[in-house]
Structures are given as structure tokens and as C-alpha cells.
MOPAC internal coordinates of N, CA, C and O (Angstrom, degrees):
PM7 1SCF
backbone

  N    0.0000 0     0.00 0     0.00 0    0    0    0
  C    1.4475 1     0.00 0     0.00 0    1    0    0
  C    1.5159 1   109.03 1     0.00 0    2    1    0
  O    1.2310 1   120.32 1   -41.03 1    3    2    1
  N    1.3245 1   117.00 1   138.97 1    3    2    1
  C    1.4564 1   121.84 1   177.45 1    5    3    2
  C    1.5154 1   110.34 1   -94.92 1    6    5    3
  O    1.2310 1   121.42 1     5.48 1    7    6    5
  N    1.2963 1   114.88 1  -174.52 1    7    6    5
  C    1.4590 1   121.36 1   177.61 1    9    7    6
  C    1.5300 1   109.51 1   -70.81 1   10    9    7
  O    1.2310 1   120.75 1   -35.39 1   11   10    9
  N    1.3073 1   116.18 1   144.61 1   11   10    9
  C    1.4642 1   123.05 1   172.68 1   13   11   10
  C    1.5167 1   106.53 1  -116.63 1   14   13   11
  O    1.2310 1   120.71 1   -60.32 1   15   14   13
  N    1.3382 1   116.26 1   119.68 1   15   14   13
  C    1.4549 1   120.80 1  -175.04 1   17   15   14
  C    1.5171 1   109.36 1  -133.01 1   18   17   15
  O    1.2310 1   120.72 1   -40.86 1   19   18   17
  N    1.3324 1   116.23 1   139.14 1   19   18   17
  C    1.4645 1   122.44 1   175.86 1   21   19   18
  C    1.5176 1   108.79 1  -122.85 1   22   21   19
  O    1.2310 1   121.00 1   -40.88 1   23   22   21
  N    1.3388 1   115.69 1   139.12 1   23   22   21
  C    1.4603 1   122.26 1   176.03 1   25   23   22
  C    1.5181 1   107.92 1  -119.81 1   26   25   23
  O    1.2310 1   120.28 1   -45.75 1   27   26   25
  N    1.3174 1   117.08 1   134.25 1   27   26   25
  C    1.4552 1   120.53 1   176.20 1   29   27   26
  C    1.5039 1   112.09 1  -175.58 1   30   29   27
  O    1.2310 1   120.52 1   -41.41 1   31   30   29
  N    1.3283 1   116.60 1   138.59 1   31   30   29
  C    1.4614 1   122.74 1   176.01 1   33   31   30
  C    1.5248 1   112.55 1    51.63 1   34   33   31
  O    1.2310 1   120.15 1  -139.24 1   35   34   33
  N    1.3436 1   117.31 1    40.76 1   35   34   33
  C    1.4561 1   120.99 1   176.99 1   37   35   34
  C    1.5087 1   115.22 1    75.38 1   38   37   35
  O    1.2310 1   120.56 1  -166.70 1   39   38   37
  N    1.3271 1   116.53 1    13.30 1   39   38   37
  C    1.4680 1   121.02 1  -177.31 1   41   39   38
  C    1.5221 1   109.68 1  -130.45 1   42   41   39
  O    1.2310 1   120.72 1   -45.65 1   43   42   41
  N    1.3376 1   116.22 1   134.35 1   43   42   41
  C    1.4610 1   123.18 1   173.96 1   45   43   42
  C    1.5236 1   107.56 1  -108.35 1   46   45   43
  O    1.2310 1   120.96 1   -41.84 1   47   46   45
  N    1.3203 1   115.77 1   138.16 1   47   46   45
  C    1.4582 1   119.94 1   172.85 1   49   47   46
  C    1.5152 1   107.61 1  -139.30 1   50   49   47
  O    1.2310 1   120.76 1   -25.25 1   51   50   49
  N    1.3207 1   116.16 1   154.75 1   51   50   49
  C    1.4547 1   117.92 1   179.98 1   53   51   50
  C    1.5039 1   112.92 1   172.44 1   54   53   51
  O    1.2310 1   121.93 1    11.44 1   55   54   53
  N    1.3231 1   113.91 1  -168.56 1   55   54   53
  C    1.4581 1   122.56 1   178.98 1   57   55   54
  C    1.5247 1   108.90 1  -153.72 1   58   57   55
  O    1.2310 1   120.98 1   -26.24 1   59   58   57
  N    1.3078 1   115.73 1   153.76 1   59   58   57
  C    1.4554 1   121.49 1   173.65 1   61   59   58
  C    1.5266 1   108.72 1  -104.50 1   62   61   59
  O    1.2310 1   120.73 1  -176.93 1   63   62   61
  N    1.3208 1   116.20 1     3.07 1   63   62   61
  C    1.4533 1   121.01 1   176.43 1   65   63   62
  C    1.5088 1   113.89 1   127.55 1   66   65   63
  O    1.2310 1   119.95 1   173.73 1   67   66   65
  N    1.3223 1   117.70 1    -6.27 1   67   66   65
  C    1.4637 1   119.90 1  -179.59 1   69   67   66
  C    1.5327 1   109.46 1  -134.12 1   70   69   67
  O    1.2310 1   120.01 1   101.42 1   71   70   69
  N    1.3237 1   117.59 1   -78.58 1   71   70   69
  C    1.4622 1   121.52 1  -178.83 1   73   71   70
  C    1.5232 1   111.69 1   -82.26 1   74   73   71
  O    1.2310 1   120.63 1   -24.90 1   75   74   73
  N    1.3239 1   116.40 1   155.10 1   75   74   73
  C    1.4601 1   122.87 1   172.52 1   77   75   74
  C    1.5234 1   107.30 1   -87.89 1   78   77   75
  O    1.2310 1   120.58 1   -42.58 1   79   78   77
  N    1.3219 1   116.50 1   137.42 1   79   78   77
  C    1.4594 1   122.79 1  -178.76 1   81   79   78
  C    1.5208 1   109.83 1  -120.02 1   82   81   79
  O    1.2310 1   120.25 1   -27.66 1   83   82   81
  N    1.3155 1   117.13 1   152.34 1   83   82   81
  C    1.4456 1   120.97 1   175.14 1   85   83   82
  C    1.5081 1   110.67 1  -157.75 1   86   85   83
  O    1.2310 1   120.62 1   -31.99 1   87   86   85
  N    1.3342 1   116.42 1   148.01 1   87   86   85
  C    1.4629 1   121.93 1   177.77 1   89   87   86
  C    1.5217 1   109.55 1  -163.34 1   90   89   87
  O    1.2310 1   120.76 1   -28.30 1   91   90   89
  N    1.3155 1   116.15 1   151.70 1   91   90   89
  C    1.4548 1   120.67 1   168.51 1   93   91   90
  C    1.5130 1   107.57 1   -74.30 1   94   93   91
  O    1.2310 1   120.12 1   -28.72 1   95   94   93
  N    1.3432 1   117.37 1   151.28 1   95   94   93
  C    1.4584 1   119.38 1   177.49 1   97   95   94
  C    1.5177 1   110.89 1  -141.26 1   98   97   95
  O    1.2310 1   121.66 1   -22.19 1   99   98   97
  N    1.3341 1   114.44 1   157.81 1   99   98   97
  C    1.4595 1   122.86 1   172.56 1  101   99   98
  C    1.5233 1   106.97 1  -131.84 1  102  101   99
  O    1.2310 1   120.57 1   -22.64 1  103  102  101
  N    1.3190 1   116.51 1   157.36 1  103  102  101
  C    1.4565 1   121.63 1   176.35 1  105  103  102
  C    1.5175 1   107.92 1  -130.78 1  106  105  103
  O    1.2310 1   120.41 1   -59.70 1  107  106  105
  N    1.3355 1   116.81 1   120.30 1  107  106  105
  C    1.4662 1   121.26 1   179.35 1  109  107  106
  C    1.5172 1   109.12 1  -154.88 1  110  109  107
  O    1.2310 1   120.46 1   -41.68 1  111  110  109
  N    1.2977 1   116.73 1   138.32 1  111  110  109
  C    1.4596 1   121.38 1   175.32 1  113  111  110
  C    1.5137 1   114.19 1    61.20 1  114  113  111
  O    1.2310 1   120.15 1  -148.49 1  115  114  113
  N    1.3336 1   117.32 1    31.51 1  115  114  113
  C    1.4607 1   120.16 1   179.07 1  117  115  114
  C    1.5107 1   114.11 1    78.18 1  118  117  115
  O    1.2310 1   119.90 1  -169.41 1  119  118  117
  N    1.3299 1   117.79 1    10.59 1  119  118  117
  C    1.4619 1   120.69 1   179.29 1  121  119  118
  C    1.5150 1   110.34 1  -127.28 1  122  121  119
  O    1.2310 1   121.82 1   -37.87 1  123  122  121
  N    1.3093 1   114.12 1   142.13 1  123  122  121
  C    1.4539 1   120.59 1   171.81 1  125  123  122
  C    1.5120 1   107.49 1   -91.04 1  126  125  123
  O    1.2310 1   120.68 1   -47.32 1  127  126  125
  N    1.3161 1   116.31 1   132.68 1  127  126  125
  C    1.4554 1   121.24 1   173.91 1  129  127  126
  C    1.5199 1   108.23 1  -114.40 1  130  129  127
  O    1.2310 1   120.64 1   -43.15 1  131  130  129
  N    1.3047 1   116.37 1   136.85 1  131  130  129
  C    1.4572 1   120.99 1  -177.79 1  133  131  130
  C    1.5124 1   110.35 1  -120.33 1  134  133  131
  O    1.2310 1   120.84 1   -38.84 1  135  134  133
  N    1.3194 1   115.99 1   141.16 1  135  134  133
  C    1.4504 1   121.19 1   170.20 1  137  135  134
  C    1.5152 1   108.02 1   -75.39 1  138  137  135
  O    1.2310 1   120.43 1     7.23 1  139  138  137
  N    1.3147 1   116.79 1  -172.77 1  139  138  137
  C    1.4564 1   119.41 1   178.92 1  141  139  138
  C    1.5380 1   110.84 1   -56.22 1  142  141  139
  O    1.2310 1   120.91 1   -46.01 1  143  142  141
  N    1.3227 1   115.87 1   133.99 1  143  142  141
  C    1.4618 1   121.16 1   178.40 1  145  143  142
  C    1.5206 1   108.13 1   -86.12 1  146  145  143
  O    1.2310 1   121.32 1   -57.51 1  147  146  145
  N    1.3195 1   115.08 1   122.49 1  147  146  145
  C    1.4661 1   120.69 1   176.15 1  149  147  146
  C    1.5257 1   108.13 1   -97.86 1  150  149  147
  O    1.2310 1   120.96 1   -31.88 1  151  150  149
  N    1.3143 1   115.77 1   148.12 1  151  150  149
  C    1.4520 1   120.10 1  -175.23 1  153  151  150
  C    1.5172 1   110.48 1  -148.40 1  154  153  151
  O    1.2310 1   121.15 1   -31.36 1  155  154  153
  N    1.3334 1   115.40 1   148.64 1  155  154  153
  C    1.4585 1   118.30 1   167.05 1  157  155  154
  C    1.5266 1   106.20 1   -67.75 1  158  157  155
  O    1.2310 1   119.63 1   -10.75 1  159  158  157
  N    1.2921 1   118.30 1   169.25 1  159  158  157
  C    1.4658 1   121.35 1  -172.88 1  161  159  158
  C    1.5252 1   113.01 1  -124.85 1  162  161  159
  O    1.2310 1   120.55 1  -136.89 1  163  162  161
  N    1.3237 1   116.55 1    43.11 1  163  162  161
  C    1.4606 1   119.43 1   177.78 1  165  163  162
  C    1.5265 1   109.24 1   -75.47 1  166  165  163
  O    1.2310 1   120.62 1   -33.61 1  167  166  165
  N    1.3218 1   116.42 1   146.39 1  167  166  165
  C    1.4640 1   120.86 1   174.11 1  169  167  166
  C    1.5215 1   108.03 1   -72.98 1  170  169  167
  O    1.2310 1   120.68 1   -51.12 1  171  170  169
  N    1.3079 1   116.30 1   128.88 1  171  170  169
  C    1.4627 1   121.66 1  -177.83 1  173  171  170
  C    1.5199 1   109.27 1  -117.78 1  174  173  171
  O    1.2310 1   121.04 1   -28.51 1  175  174  173
  N    1.3050 1   115.61 1   151.49 1  175  174  173
  C    1.4511 1   119.91 1   176.87 1  177  175  174
  C    1.5161 1   109.69 1   -89.73 1  178  177  175
  O    1.2310 1   120.96 1   -21.55 1  179  178  177
  N    1.3184 1   115.76 1   158.45 1  179  178  177
  C    1.4597 1   120.78 1   174.16 1  181  179  178
  C    1.5211 1   108.41 1   -69.72 1  182  181  179
  O    1.2310 1   118.49 1   -32.41 1  183  182  181
  N    1.2908 1   120.48 1   147.59 1  183  182  181
  C    1.4590 1   126.01 1     5.64 1  185  183  182
  C    1.5271 1   113.69 1   -88.77 1  186  185  183
  O    1.2310 1   119.91 1  -175.07 1  187  186  185
  N    1.3389 1   117.78 1     4.93 1  187  186  185
  C    1.4716 1   120.03 1  -176.42 1  189  187  186
  C    1.5239 1   112.49 1   -60.40 1  190  189  187
  O    1.2310 1   120.02 1   140.86 1  191  190  189
  N    1.3375 1   117.57 1   -39.14 1  191  190  189
  C    1.4552 1   120.22 1  -179.27 1  193  191  190
  C    1.5264 1   110.54 1   -60.05 1  194  193  191
  O    1.2310 1   120.03 1   132.81 1  195  194  193
  N    1.3200 1   117.55 1   -47.19 1  195  194  193
  C    1.4645 1   121.89 1  -179.73 1  197  195  194
  C    1.5224 1   111.67 1   -66.96 1  198  197  195
  O    1.2310 1   120.22 1   139.80 1  199  198  197
  N    1.3256 1   117.19 1   -40.20 1  199  198  197
  C    1.4582 1   120.85 1   179.29 1  201  199  198
  C    1.5178 1   110.68 1   -65.19 1  202  201  199
  O    1.2310 1   120.42 1   137.63 1  203  202  201
  N    1.3100 1   116.79 1   -42.37 1  203  202  201
  C    1.4642 1   120.87 1   179.52 1  205  203  202
  C    1.5278 1   110.27 1   -63.92 1  206  205  203
  O    1.2310 1   120.21 1   135.03 1  207  206  205
  N    1.3290 1   117.20 1   -44.97 1  207  206  205
  C    1.4601 1   121.00 1   179.36 1  209  207  206
  C    1.5328 1   110.63 1   -60.75 1  210  209  207
  O    1.2310 1   120.04 1   135.91 1  211  210  209
  N    1.3248 1   117.53 1   -44.09 1  211  210  209
  C    1.4643 1   121.59 1  -179.75 1  213  211  210
  C    1.5240 1   110.74 1   -64.30 1  214  213  211
  O    1.2310 1   119.87 1   139.49 1  215  214  213
  N    1.3247 1   117.86 1   -40.51 1  215  214  213
  C    1.4653 1   121.90 1  -179.83 1  217  215  214
  C    1.5284 1   110.93 1   -65.08 1  218  217  215
  O    1.2310 1   120.40 1   133.15 1  219  218  217
  N    1.3282 1   116.85 1   -46.85 1  219  218  217
  C    1.4652 1   120.87 1   179.86 1  221  219  218
  C    1.5318 1   109.96 1   -64.46 1  222  221  219
  O    1.2310 1   119.94 1   140.74 1  223  222  221
  N    1.3237 1   117.72 1   -39.26 1  223  222  221
  C    1.4701 1   121.03 1   177.47 1  225  223  222
  C    1.5251 1   110.98 1   -62.27 1  226  225  223
  O    1.2310 1   120.58 1   138.66 1  227  226  225
  N    1.3292 1   116.50 1   -41.34 1  227  226  225
  C    1.4620 1   120.46 1   178.53 1  229  227  226
  C    1.5287 1   110.43 1   -62.73 1  230  229  227
  O    1.2310 1   120.24 1   136.62 1  231  230  229
  N    1.3181 1   117.15 1   -43.38 1  231  230  229
  C    1.4627 1   120.71 1   179.96 1  233  231  230
  C    1.5273 1   110.94 1   -61.43 1  234  233  231
  O    1.2310 1   120.53 1   143.05 1  235  234  233
  N    1.3114 1   116.58 1   -36.95 1  235  234  233
  C    1.4577 1   121.17 1  -179.08 1  237  235  234
  C    1.5210 1   113.70 1   -73.92 1  238  237  235
  O    1.2310 1   119.81 1   170.46 1  239  238  237
  N    1.3247 1   117.96 1    -9.54 1  239  238  237
  C    1.4620 1   122.14 1  -176.31 1  241  239  238
  C    1.5284 1   112.58 1  -100.40 1  242  241  239
  O    1.2310 1   119.63 1  -161.18 1  243  242  241
  N    1.3337 1   118.32 1    18.82 1  243  242  241
  C    1.4717 1   122.32 1  -178.71 1  245  243  242
  C    1.5229 1   111.30 1    45.70 1  246  245  243
  O    1.2310 1   120.32 1  -111.45 1  247  246  245
  N    1.3281 1   116.99 1    68.55 1  247  246  245
  C    1.4657 1   120.14 1  -174.75 1  249  247  246
  C    1.5258 1   112.89 1   -65.00 1  250  249  247
  O    1.2310 1   121.44 1   -32.94 1  251  250  249
  N    1.3318 1   114.85 1   147.06 1  251  250  249
  C    1.4583 1   120.66 1   171.16 1  253  251  250
  C    1.5228 1   107.00 1   -70.07 1  254  253  251
  O    1.2310 1   120.61 1   -30.93 1  255  254  253
  N    1.3161 1   116.43 1   149.07 1  255  254  253
  C    1.4595 1   120.25 1  -177.78 1  257  255  254
  C    1.5219 1   110.49 1  -123.57 1  258  257  255
  O    1.2310 1   121.66 1   -31.29 1  259  258  257
  N    1.3180 1   114.42 1   148.71 1  259  258  257
  C    1.4609 1   121.88 1   175.09 1  261  259  258
  C    1.5206 1   106.57 1  -157.04 1  262  261  259
  O    1.2310 1   120.67 1   -13.44 1  263  262  261
  N    1.3069 1   116.33 1   166.56 1  263  262  261
  C    1.4502 1   121.69 1   173.97 1  265  263  262
  C    1.5233 1   107.49 1  -116.62 1  266  265  263
  O    1.2310 1   120.41 1   -47.14 1  267  266  265
  N    1.3512 1   116.83 1   132.86 1  267  266  265
  C    1.4556 1   119.07 1   178.62 1  269  267  266
  C    1.5268 1   110.25 1   -84.12 1  270  269  267
  O    1.2310 1   120.45 1     2.49 1  271  270  269
  N    1.3206 1   116.75 1  -177.51 1  271  270  269
  C    1.4728 1   121.93 1  -177.00 1  273  271  270
  C    1.5205 1   113.20 1   -62.25 1  274  273  271
  O    1.2310 1   119.94 1   157.68 1  275  274  273
  N    1.3263 1   117.72 1   -22.32 1  275  274  273
  C    1.4638 1   121.63 1   178.89 1  277  275  274
  C    1.5207 1   112.48 1   -91.38 1  278  277  275
  O    1.2310 1   119.97 1  -177.53 1  279  278  277
  N    1.3349 1   117.66 1     2.47 1  279  278  277
  C    1.4554 1   121.07 1   179.87 1  281  279  278
  C    1.5121 1   114.06 1    84.50 1  282  281  279
  O    1.2310 1   119.89 1  -173.49 1  283  282  281
  N    1.3453 1   117.81 1     6.51 1  283  282  281
  C    1.4626 1   121.28 1   179.11 1  285  283  282
  C    1.5253 1   109.76 1   -77.59 1  286  285  283
  O    1.2310 1   120.74 1   -34.50 1  287  286  285
  N    1.3171 1   116.20 1   145.50 1  287  286  285
  C    1.4553 1   122.75 1   176.85 1  289  287  286
  C    1.5214 1   108.21 1   -81.13 1  290  289  287
  O    1.2310 1   120.30 1   -55.12 1  291  290  289
  N    1.3278 1   117.03 1   124.88 1  291  290  289
  C    1.4586 1   122.76 1  -179.32 1  293  291  290
  C    1.5218 1   108.04 1  -109.62 1  294  293  291
  O    1.2310 1   120.52 1   -61.23 1  295  294  293
  N    1.3208 1   116.62 1   118.77 1  295  294  293
  C    1.4609 1   122.80 1   177.72 1  297  295  294
  C    1.5199 1   108.01 1  -104.31 1  298  297  295
  O    1.2310 1   120.32 1   -53.50 1  299  298  297
  N    1.3305 1   116.99 1   126.50 1  299  298  297
  C    1.4559 1   121.05 1  -178.70 1  301  299  298
  C    1.5251 1   109.40 1  -124.47 1  302  301  299
  O    1.2310 1   120.93 1   -58.47 1  303  302  301
  N    1.3283 1   115.83 1   121.53 1  303  302  301
  C    1.4576 1   121.45 1   178.65 1  305  303  302
  C    1.5106 1   111.81 1   -80.92 1  306  305  303
  O    1.2310 1   120.77 1   -12.04 1  307  306  305
  N    1.3191 1   116.13 1   167.96 1  307  306  305
  C    1.4630 1   122.35 1  -178.92 1  309  307  306
  C    1.5279 1   111.97 1   -61.61 1  310  309  307
  O    1.2310 1   120.22 1   151.49 1  311  310  309
  N    1.3254 1   117.19 1   -28.51 1  311  310  309
  C    1.4689 1   121.06 1  -179.64 1  313  311  310
  C    1.5235 1   112.36 1   -88.49 1  314  313  311
  O    1.2310 1   120.26 1  -175.41 1  315  314  313
  N    1.3371 1   117.10 1     4.59 1  315  314  313
  C    1.4573 1   120.99 1   178.39 1  317  315  314
  C    1.5105 1   115.07 1    92.86 1  318  317  315
  O    1.2310 1   119.60 1   176.42 1  319  318  317
  N    1.3384 1   118.37 1    -3.58 1  319  318  317
  C    1.4646 1   120.30 1   175.95 1  321  319  318
  C    1.5195 1   108.92 1   -63.59 1  322  321  319
  O    1.2310 1   120.83 1   -40.06 1  323  322  321
  N    1.3286 1   116.02 1   139.94 1  323  322  321
  C    1.4617 1   121.97 1  -176.83 1  325  323  322
  C    1.5218 1   109.84 1  -127.29 1  326  325  323
  O    1.2310 1   121.33 1   -43.84 1  327  326  325
  N    1.3302 1   115.06 1   136.16 1  327  326  325
  C    1.4617 1   122.40 1   171.16 1  329  327  326
  C    1.5244 1   106.51 1  -124.11 1  330  329  327
  O    1.2310 1   120.63 1   -48.73 1  331  330  329
  N    1.3164 1   116.40 1   131.27 1  331  330  329
  C    1.4660 1   121.47 1   178.35 1  333  331  330
  C    1.5114 1   107.83 1  -111.95 1  334  333  331
  O    1.2310 1   120.82 1   -58.98 1  335  334  333
  N    1.3234 1   116.03 1   121.02 1  335  334  333
  C    1.4618 1   122.24 1  -179.49 1  337  335  334
  C    1.5262 1   108.41 1  -109.46 1  338  337  335
  O    1.2310 1   121.08 1   -68.99 1  339  338  337
  N    1.3294 1   115.55 1   111.01 1  339  338  337
  C    1.4634 1   120.32 1   178.79 1  341  339  338
  C    1.5133 1   109.41 1   -89.56 1  342  341  339
  O    1.2310 1   121.17 1   -34.39 1  343  342  341
  N    1.3117 1   115.37 1   145.61 1  343  342  341
  C    1.4669 1   120.86 1   179.62 1  345  343  342
  C    1.5123 1   110.15 1   -71.99 1  346  345  343
  O    1.2310 1   121.34 1   -43.11 1  347  346  345
  N    1.3171 1   115.04 1   136.89 1  347  346  345
  C    1.4544 1   122.17 1   177.61 1  349  347  346
  C    1.5169 1   108.09 1  -128.01 1  350  349  347
  O    1.2310 1   121.00 1   -37.93 1  351  350  349
  N    1.3222 1   115.69 1   142.07 1  351  350  349
  C    1.4550 1   119.23 1  -179.94 1  353  351  350
  C    1.5180 1   109.49 1  -113.09 1  354  353  351
  O    1.2310 1   120.10 1   180.00 1  355  354  353

């Protein structure tokens, strides 16, 4: 299972498969900016713990944003880490 993320009214919420995450966000100049990411604190097993940490770190780094040919949102961190968020209905 991948990350499930929702954006709306300046607020992001989601999960990487274990804890629930949430943060305020802004979008300007092709970059998403996130306020402090709040999270539940359940103990998670690997690889979820590492994936969650990497995702939260990426959000905190004001990732560059783009849309790929399939319409998915591509977040790219300064260190080259990439997260692709596909739209789900």
C-alpha cells in the first residue's frame, strides 16, 4: 500500500500506512510549503517506519512540484527524493 494523502482548504491529511498525518500547506512558485506535520504516535513496523519518516522529511523540505503525463502530482525534494501521488476517486 502506498501513501494516501488529501489536500483541501489549506490542509493536508493522510497516512503512509500506519500513523495519521496532518499539516497546513501553501502553494506558491511551483513549491508546496508545509507547516509542522502532526502525527499520531503508534509504533509501526518496518518498512512503514522508514517510509513515513522519509515522507514527512520530504514534506518539510518544501518539495518542488510537477504533474506527470498521467496527471499525478510529483514531489521532488532537494536531495532528489521523489514521491508520486496519483489521483484517486
